[in-house]
Backbone bond lengths (Angstrom), bond angles and torsions (degrees), N, CA, C in turn:
res aa  C-N    CA-C-N  psi(-1)  N-CA   C-N-CA  omega(-1)  CA-C   N-CA-C  phi
1 M - - - 1.443 - - 1.500 111.55 -
2 A 1.360 113.98 -48.84 1.499 118.98 -177.10 1.536 108.56 -56.31
3 D 1.270 121.53 -34.73 1.415 122.90 177.94 1.441 112.95 -60.29
4 L 1.412 116.63 -46.86 1.401 120.70 -179.44 1.536 112.27 -63.39
5 I 1.305 113.16 -40.62 1.509 119.49 178.93 1.518 108.72 -63.98
6 G 1.295 116.11 -45.59 1.395 123.05 179.55 1.570 114.75 -61.46
7 R 1.254 115.05 -25.52 1.500 118.94 174.50 1.492 114.87 -82.69
8 G 1.308 114.94 -4.30 1.468 118.17 178.32 1.558 117.83 73.98
9 V 1.335 115.36 32.81 1.452 118.49 -176.59 1.504 107.17 -63.50
10 D 1.396 115.18 155.69 1.451 123.24 -176.80 1.524 107.41 -90.67
11 L 1.399 121.49 -26.12 1.346 126.20 -173.79 1.528 114.10 -149.05
12 I 1.278 118.41 142.55 1.488 122.65 174.69 1.448 110.01 -117.52
13 V 1.367 118.16 126.59 1.466 124.64 -178.06 1.576 101.28 -111.27
14 T 1.243 117.67 129.97 1.416 124.27 176.45 1.517 112.08 -116.45
15 R 1.361 112.38 158.98 1.498 121.20 171.39 1.520 107.15 -135.20
16 G 1.289 121.28 122.33 1.424 122.93 179.06 1.516 111.79 97.58
17 T 1.346 111.35 155.80 1.449 121.39 177.45 1.557 113.80 -55.74
18 P 1.331 113.60 -56.62 1.499 117.14 -171.21 1.611 111.26 -59.95
19 A 1.454 114.47 -38.12 1.402 113.11 176.69 1.505 117.53 -67.50
20 A 1.315 114.56 -38.07 1.469 120.36 177.89 1.590 108.56 -62.43
21 K 1.303 117.02 -48.50 1.439 119.27 -179.34 1.523 110.17 -60.93
22 S 1.319 115.91 -40.00 1.456 117.66 -178.91 1.598 113.82 -66.26
23 A 1.383 111.91 -40.36 1.449 114.96 177.94 1.497 114.04 -67.62
24 K 1.378 114.43 -37.53 1.493 115.40 177.35 1.513 111.69 -68.12
25 A 1.257 119.45 -32.32 1.495 123.55 -179.08 1.569 107.05 -72.26
26 A 1.322 117.59 -28.69 1.417 122.53 -171.09 1.556 113.03 -85.57
27 T 1.333 117.29 -25.89 1.503 119.82 -177.05 1.486 111.13 -155.70
28 A 1.350 113.93 141.51 1.428 120.13 176.11 1.631 111.91 -112.79
29 T 1.380 111.82 7.41 1.447 117.65 -177.14 1.532 115.78 -117.85
30 I 1.350 116.04 -35.72 1.418 120.71 179.29 1.525 110.84 -77.75
31 P 1.335 119.45 123.20 1.460 120.10 177.38 1.487 113.01 -55.52
32 I 1.398 112.98 134.64 1.541 120.73 176.11 1.466 110.24 -116.97
33 V 1.262 117.51 128.50 1.487 125.50 176.62 1.569 108.89 -111.29
34 M 1.312 114.10 116.64 1.505 118.57 179.46 1.508 106.53 -87.65
35 A 1.365 115.93 109.74 1.452 121.76 -177.79 1.552 106.96 -77.74
36 A 1.245 120.37 -21.42 1.506 122.78 176.50 1.471 103.82 -169.84
37 I 1.378 117.51 134.05 1.399 124.74 175.47 1.513 108.22 -153.46
38 G 1.309 115.40 147.36 1.460 119.14 -175.92 1.564 114.10 -71.94
39 E 1.321 115.25 -49.07 1.488 119.45 -171.96 1.504 109.95 -153.03
40 P 1.270 119.58 74.56 1.535 125.42 -169.96 1.577 107.28 -61.31
41 L 1.250 120.45 -37.76 1.557 120.95 -176.91 1.536 105.55 -79.24
42 G 1.233 121.82 -45.27 1.444 121.67 -176.10 1.500 116.00 -62.11
43 V 1.344 116.94 -30.82 1.475 123.26 -177.95 1.552 112.10 -99.09
44 G 1.340 114.39 6.27 1.530 119.95 174.54 1.504 113.60 76.81
45 V 1.368 122.26 23.93 1.426 121.78 176.75 1.572 111.50 -81.08
46 V 1.334 112.26 -32.02 1.526 118.19 177.00 1.463 111.04 -128.98
47 E 1.349 117.55 157.84 1.419 125.35 177.22 1.503 114.72 -72.47
48 S 1.348 113.21 -39.42 1.469 119.35 176.16 1.570 104.69 -161.17
49 L 1.427 114.13 161.07 1.423 115.39 -178.86 1.579 111.56 -76.57
50 A 1.294 120.62 -27.32 1.364 123.32 174.67 1.554 115.13 -74.40
51 Q 1.372 115.61 -41.39 1.474 120.54 -179.38 1.637 104.33 -130.84
52 P 1.371 114.48 87.59 1.373 118.01 -175.21 1.590 116.06 -56.60
53 G 1.297 113.52 -34.70 1.498 121.84 176.60 1.483 109.41 77.52
54 G 1.340 119.79 164.25 1.426 125.70 175.69 1.507 111.09 62.22
55 N 1.278 116.43 -144.56 1.511 122.64 -173.95 1.582 111.04 -108.90
56 V 1.364 118.76 20.09 1.438 117.46 179.33 1.559 113.04 -118.85
57 T 1.293 116.91 136.20 1.412 120.25 178.15 1.589 104.85 -144.07
58 G 1.326 113.76 -179.99 1.506 114.12 178.47 1.587 107.21 143.40
59 F 1.320 111.16 -158.83 1.451 118.05 179.20 1.562 112.40 -139.50
60 S 1.309 115.34 162.22 1.474 120.65 177.45 1.582 106.31 -138.84
61 A 1.268 113.64 134.91 1.494 118.47 175.97 1.511 112.45 -111.21
62 F 1.358 115.45 -4.05 1.449 117.22 -177.68 1.525 114.44 -117.18
63 V 1.335 111.60 43.57 1.472 116.24 -179.59 1.501 112.75 -63.72
64 T 1.317 116.75 147.02 1.502 123.62 -177.70 1.491 112.59 -50.33
65 E 1.289 117.85 -40.89 1.452 120.15 -178.67 1.541 114.20 -55.83
66 L 1.350 115.89 -31.47 1.447 117.50 179.47 1.474 115.92 -76.92
67 S 1.325 115.38 -14.23 1.514 120.72 178.71 1.552 111.42 -55.99
68 G 1.373 111.58 -51.82 1.464 115.14 -178.77 1.478 114.04 -67.80
69 K 1.335 116.42 -34.92 1.465 120.27 176.82 1.468 113.48 -61.39
70 R 1.320 118.67 -36.18 1.453 124.54 175.17 1.492 108.88 -60.42
71 V 1.235 119.61 -45.06 1.519 123.73 175.99 1.467 110.13 -59.30
72 E 1.319 119.59 -48.65 1.468 122.61 -179.03 1.647 108.32 -59.33
73 L 1.304 117.71 -41.04 1.451 120.51 -179.10 1.593 109.60 -66.94
74 L 1.319 115.41 -38.87 1.510 115.72 175.63 1.455 111.87 -61.65
75 K 1.309 118.30 -40.58 1.445 125.37 -175.33 1.590 106.34 -66.67
76 E 1.368 114.91 -46.90 1.433 119.67 179.89 1.572 110.86 -63.04
77 T 1.280 118.19 -37.54 1.393 120.67 -179.22 1.470 115.67 -73.00
78 F 1.364 115.45 -38.21 1.419 126.52 -178.41 1.478 108.04 -123.84
79 P 1.279 123.89 76.38 1.513 128.44 -171.24 1.524 112.00 -60.90
80 S 1.329 119.13 -28.65 1.437 115.68 -176.47 1.600 116.99 -91.46
81 I 1.337 114.33 3.39 1.442 117.54 176.07 1.527 113.30 -63.92
82 A 1.286 116.88 146.37 1.462 122.84 -179.36 1.543 113.70 -129.28
83 R 1.368 114.92 -29.92 1.397 118.49 -175.34 1.552 112.29 -130.52
84 I 1.324 115.02 118.43 1.498 118.39 -172.23 1.478 109.60 -120.87
85 G 1.290 115.51 138.37 1.415 124.36 178.68 1.549 110.51 -103.93
86 F 1.306 123.22 139.63 1.443 126.33 -179.35 1.503 106.77 -123.14
87 L 1.435 116.94 123.32 1.423 120.50 171.53 1.549 107.78 -89.17
88 Q 1.279 116.82 125.16 1.494 118.45 -174.86 1.550 107.68 -153.49
89 N 1.326 116.38 144.11 1.417 121.24 173.21 1.579 108.25 -86.72
90 M 1.286 118.18 99.85 1.462 120.01 -176.84 1.542 115.16 -69.09
91 A 1.379 117.12 -15.74 1.448 117.51 178.63 1.530 110.26 -81.40
92 N 1.297 120.29 -7.13 1.474 124.09 174.98 1.504 106.50 -74.74
93 P 1.329 121.76 127.57 1.501 119.38 -175.35 1.515 112.58 -61.67
94 V 1.296 121.42 -18.81 1.447 120.90 179.19 1.515 110.78 -83.00
95 S 1.237 123.87 -20.42 1.419 125.78 -172.90 1.526 114.27 -69.93
96 P 1.362 120.88 -43.35 1.493 116.68 -179.98 1.537 115.47 -57.32
97 P 1.441 121.32 -45.25 1.368 120.79 -178.84 1.595 108.85 -70.90
98 Q 1.312 119.87 -32.57 1.440 117.64 178.45 1.584 108.70 -68.72
99 W 1.278 116.33 -37.86 1.439 118.67 179.77 1.526 110.88 -63.68
100 E 1.352 116.57 -44.21 1.448 120.62 175.11 1.524 111.98 -53.86
101 A 1.271 117.21 -49.81 1.462 120.88 175.80 1.481 115.74 -58.83
102 T 1.328 117.73 -38.63 1.406 125.93 176.90 1.451 111.13 -63.36
103 L 1.315 115.08 -49.13 1.460 122.31 -176.85 1.555 112.04 -65.61
104 S 1.307 114.77 -40.43 1.505 120.62 178.19 1.513 111.37 -60.80
105 V 1.313 118.41 -43.81 1.457 121.15 -179.68 1.530 109.45 -72.28
106 A 1.288 117.11 -42.79 1.465 122.54 178.55 1.605 107.78 -55.37
107 K 1.273 120.19 -48.39 1.469 124.85 178.49 1.516 108.16 -60.11
108 T 1.316 116.78 -46.97 1.515 117.01 177.80 1.512 115.26 -56.30
109 L 1.315 114.03 -34.49 1.399 121.66 -179.48 1.611 114.09 -86.91
110 G 1.250 112.70 3.60 1.520 119.41 -179.39 1.485 114.07 70.45
111 L 1.456 113.76 28.51 1.550 112.80 175.01 1.468 111.35 -106.18
112 S 1.292 110.36 155.17 1.514 118.15 175.52 1.524 103.36 -96.15
113 A 1.321 116.10 125.80 1.402 125.37 -177.97 1.534 112.74 -124.79
114 E 1.318 115.33 136.23 1.452 117.56 -177.32 1.518 108.30 -138.81
115 V 1.320 117.49 132.80 1.512 122.76 175.06 1.449 110.96 -86.71
116 F 1.357 114.09 141.78 1.410 122.61 171.45 1.441 112.33 -119.66
117 D 1.262 117.31 110.52 1.533 125.00 -170.15 1.531 109.09 -69.56
118 V 1.297 117.42 113.63 1.491 126.68 -179.96 1.524 110.73 -118.71
119 R 1.283 119.25 107.51 1.472 118.74 -178.80 1.554 114.78 -105.37
120 G 1.302 114.88 -7.06 1.480 122.32 -178.96 1.528 113.68 -171.54
121 D 1.312 114.90 171.96 1.439 120.94 176.85 1.514 115.98 -48.46
122 L 1.272 114.35 -37.87 1.524 117.33 -176.18 1.510 114.04 -69.60
123 D 1.414 114.29 -15.63 1.507 115.97 179.70 1.526 112.14 -89.96
124 I 1.253 119.02 -9.63 1.511 119.51 -174.25 1.474 112.15 -63.86
125 A 1.265 121.19 -53.66 1.493 123.85 -175.64 1.541 108.81 -54.89
126 G 1.323 116.69 -47.96 1.463 120.91 178.54 1.502 113.54 -59.07
127 A 1.348 116.04 -46.88 1.449 123.01 175.62 1.573 112.93 -53.68
128 F 1.313 114.79 -46.86 1.445 121.02 177.23 1.556 112.43 -60.33
129 A 1.305 112.71 -47.45 1.503 120.06 -176.86 1.608 105.83 -63.20
130 A 1.305 118.28 -40.38 1.506 121.70 -177.36 1.562 103.03 -68.07
131 M 1.328 120.97 -45.42 1.481 119.02 -178.16 1.497 110.00 -63.28
132 R 1.331 122.51 -38.32 1.483 122.34 177.32 1.483 108.09 -62.90
133 Q 1.361 117.74 -49.24 1.452 120.04 -179.63 1.472 115.25 -57.77
134 R 1.288 117.17 -32.45 1.528 122.82 178.29 1.502 113.20 -89.26
135 D 1.338 115.46 1.57 1.458 122.72 178.06 1.524 114.98 54.06
136 R 1.313 114.34 56.55 1.456 121.99 175.00 1.541 108.27 -72.64
137 D 1.313 119.33 133.30 1.453 123.84 173.17 1.555 114.77 -70.39
138 L 1.310 114.44 -38.17 1.398 119.52 -173.25 1.550 107.75 -150.07
139 I 1.287 116.26 155.04 1.407 124.53 175.51 1.463 117.62 -124.13
140 R 1.320 118.79 149.38 1.421 120.48 174.10 1.564 108.30 -130.01
141 G 1.321 115.17 125.96 1.492 116.95 -178.02 1.458 109.93 -92.15
142 G 1.404 113.22 145.74 1.401 119.26 174.27 1.533 110.09 -111.67
143 H 1.307 113.86 -139.16 1.515 119.07 178.27 1.385 111.81 -124.21
144 Y 1.314 119.30 147.84 1.462 125.72 172.63 1.493 109.59 -131.14
145 G 1.276 118.74 130.87 1.524 118.26 -174.62 1.474 109.50 57.79
146 Q 1.303 119.80 -126.18 1.478 122.43 -180.00 1.557 110.94 -109.17
147 R 1.348 115.17 17.05 1.457 120.04 -177.04 1.472 114.52 -120.94
148 S 1.278 120.41 156.94 1.489 123.94 176.69 1.513 107.27 -96.98
149 C 1.355 109.82 150.35 1.444 118.88 175.90 1.501 109.83 -76.62
150 E 1.290 124.42 -20.35 1.479 122.89 -172.38 1.488 112.85 -56.90
151 P 1.340 126.21 -39.03 1.418 121.17 -178.52 1.597 111.46 -59.36
152 H 1.297 117.17 -23.99 1.511 119.83 179.65 1.536 114.23 -83.19
153 L 1.322 114.57 -3.64 1.452 117.99 -176.89 1.571 107.59 -84.30
154 K 1.341 111.18 72.02 1.426 119.86 -171.08 1.596 106.68 -103.11
155 A 1.319 114.27 167.13 1.488 120.00 177.94 1.532 110.43 -60.96
156 E 1.275 118.37 -31.93 1.499 125.29 -174.02 1.509 106.84 -62.58
157 H 1.382 118.15 -30.49 1.460 119.82 -176.80 1.506 113.42 -96.59
158 M 1.307 119.42 -14.24 1.524 122.82 -170.55 1.435 110.72 -119.17
159 A 1.301 113.26 134.42 1.533 119.55 161.38 1.528 104.18 -90.48
160 A 1.409 111.08 166.81 1.485 110.55 172.68 1.538 114.49 -60.36
161 P 1.345 117.36 139.03 1.413 117.12 176.18 1.511 112.28 -56.56
162 T 1.335 114.23 136.58 1.471 120.86 -174.23 1.505 111.49 -70.48
163 N 1.295 124.76 -31.00 1.399 127.08 -173.43 1.566 114.06 -118.97
164 A 1.404 114.94 -18.30 1.412 119.19 -167.30 1.555 113.79 -63.35
165 A 1.287 113.84 -31.29 1.578 117.09 -176.98 1.498 115.00 -83.31
166 K 1.320 113.83 -16.36 1.477 119.53 -174.40 1.501 114.68 -72.74
């Protein structure tokens, strides 16, 4: 970040929570546009969603409030599910509050939910093995680093959900 600021850039565009936090910490004068961030308010990058304040603006599609809604949609789509596994990078500052919201709604719906910490490609196979061992009915992929877990949700990692089709 110091290199960009030293070059006298007119604008900084970030993707992801760590980059947005780093840019905000590095400058209060160069405009920063968050191209994607998990929870700008919750991690202190903006003062409010309506009025971000300072030199930071942008958008977020992964706000914590949507985490619970995603669980509700899974339950509506697959009413007989009981055990859900979530792939998530828990080192990302946005993940813990999203996981708490997810877990809260899952409990309200009578679901057993478990998070599987995935921080890179090498963690995927182990996470799927652990989910199979713990007999998860359905999984939901999150993000790790700058990549989504969804491309790894392949047939080689998944057996047919035990309750989802009933």
